[in-house]
C-alpha positions, 0 to 999 in steps of 0.5 A: 500499500502507498499514499499519493495525492488524498489517496491509498493505493493498495496493490494486490496479485491474484491467479496462478503464481508459478504455472511455467510458461502458463503463468497469468499471475498479474497485479491489480490495484484498488484505492480509497481515501482510508487505509482501511478501505473500502477500496475500490477499481477505476470502475467504482468496483469494490476488491471484495465484491462478487463481481470481483473489482481491480483495475489491472496494473501489471500483467503480460504484454506479448513479449517474454515476460508472464506471470508478472506479480508478487511486487513492491512500490518506491519512489527514487531520489528524483521522486519518480515512481517504480516496482520490482515483480517477479516474472517468468520468462515463457521461452525459459520457465522451469529452473534447469534441474527441476522442470516444473519448478517455476523461475520467477527472476526479479524485475524493475519498471517504472510507473506513470500516474494516469487519471489518478491510476498508476501504469507500468511504462505508460501503458506498455507493460512490462519491459525486456530491454533496458531502460532509464534507471531510478534516480539513486541520489539527490540531484539526478534527474528523474526519468523521462515521461513517456508517450501513454500508449495508445489502446486497441478499438475496433475499426471498420465492421467486417460484415462477413463475420459478424452476427447480430443473430436478427434471424431465428436460426443460426446462419450457415456460417456457424457450426458445432464443434465438438471436442470428443473422440471423432469416432462417436461425433456421429452420435452427438447432439448440439446443445438445444440453442435458440434465437429469440428476440436477437439473442442467441441462448444455449446452455451452460454444459456440465462439460470442459475444455482444460488440458485433456479433459475436451468434452465441450461442444463449441460453436465455430465460424470462420476468423478473418486472416488479419488483424481484428478485434472480436467482441461479445455480449454475454448475460449468464443466468448463474445467481450473482451472488453465492457459493458455489456454481464451479466453473460455469462460464460462458465467452468467446475464444480464438479458437484453433482446436479443443488444444490450442485456443484463447478463451475471454469468459465470464465465469463463476469461481467458487463466492466469485465471479470473475471475467477469466483470459485463459490460454491453452496448448498442445504440443508441450515440453514434458513436464510444461503446463498446457493451460493457464489463465489470468483475469480482466476487469469485474463481470457485470450482474447483467450484459458483461461486454467481452472483447479480444484483440488479435495482432499477426506478429511479424517474424522477427517479433514471433521469433521474440516471443518463442515461435507464436504468430499471434497476439491476444489482448483481452478487454471487458466492460460492464457497459460497452462504453469503459473498457478494462484492458487486461494481459496479453497471451501469444498463440499459434492457434493454427493454419485454419482460425475460427471464432468461437462461441461457448457454455461450459464449466459446470461441475453439478450437472443438476444445476441448470444455467444458460448464457445468453449472447447479444451479438458476435461483432468483428472488426478491423483492429484499430488504435486511438489515444 
């Protein structure tokens, strides 16, 4: 906790700290005029709300570092702010003699304050090159203030990939993809979906897509072969409060197959509701994790807006990222106007990337919940200040 300009800022780390190259550990921040709280995020949501608050402060940005958490905050001799934290090199995540034992070197980066909230390197996140150092003694110059990172936003709509669910049946572009054994796929009965008043409704299944558990059905269609933004608005019938409805989730995926995808979803986790941003990959070296996750902004008790920005990596950047070919950045919103930027996974989804909607994860099959999707909108990727 630090004090600045009349507020106390509380920095907290969340998710899995030690999952090798798929460590989604990140730092979130809330502030309060009282050191005893309550602490709220930039949207005014309490860190202890069921729809869990917390503004992402330090998370992976698509370079080699993931698992950026467990931090401290200080001012240097010139008054500039800095953070020291642990991170994981996704190309070299384990100690040499102990595969599975995550290695977390300490890193140092600068903090910039934007509209009363801290951000790392002007919003660029963790660095992987030499930068200006902290002032070690009185009289040394303070670090220059950087230009604030531009945000990724939807540009021109791509109507060939967009669906407002304005009819009564799914368009032919959509199909159900089952992750189970292909030899029995002919017996698959697709989830009982319906479209009424511009909303697609599907049951949340007691199935999963997690490492070797590939039992869920996903609704897929072709994805653009370019940089793009995909967005949906989703609502789940899971109660707004209470425990436990694990791990009922509904969201949007960039989908290669059941073992290679990136998913952004509204997820029920014990007594909380969170926006989970997950990555699964296969094959991996022996002893490496196949699934990892982080979280973004708080979901809504009603409609939650989910957005993934997809960028194709250039060859040099791809090599620097360990062979991955795309960069996926998560955004969430409670109202569709104010967006929270989350972490960035890199991935190599495959030669035939698809978009997908999914609703699954229930551990108790006796629980009956549904997910509603208002639209799927795909746009060219743009940036704004």
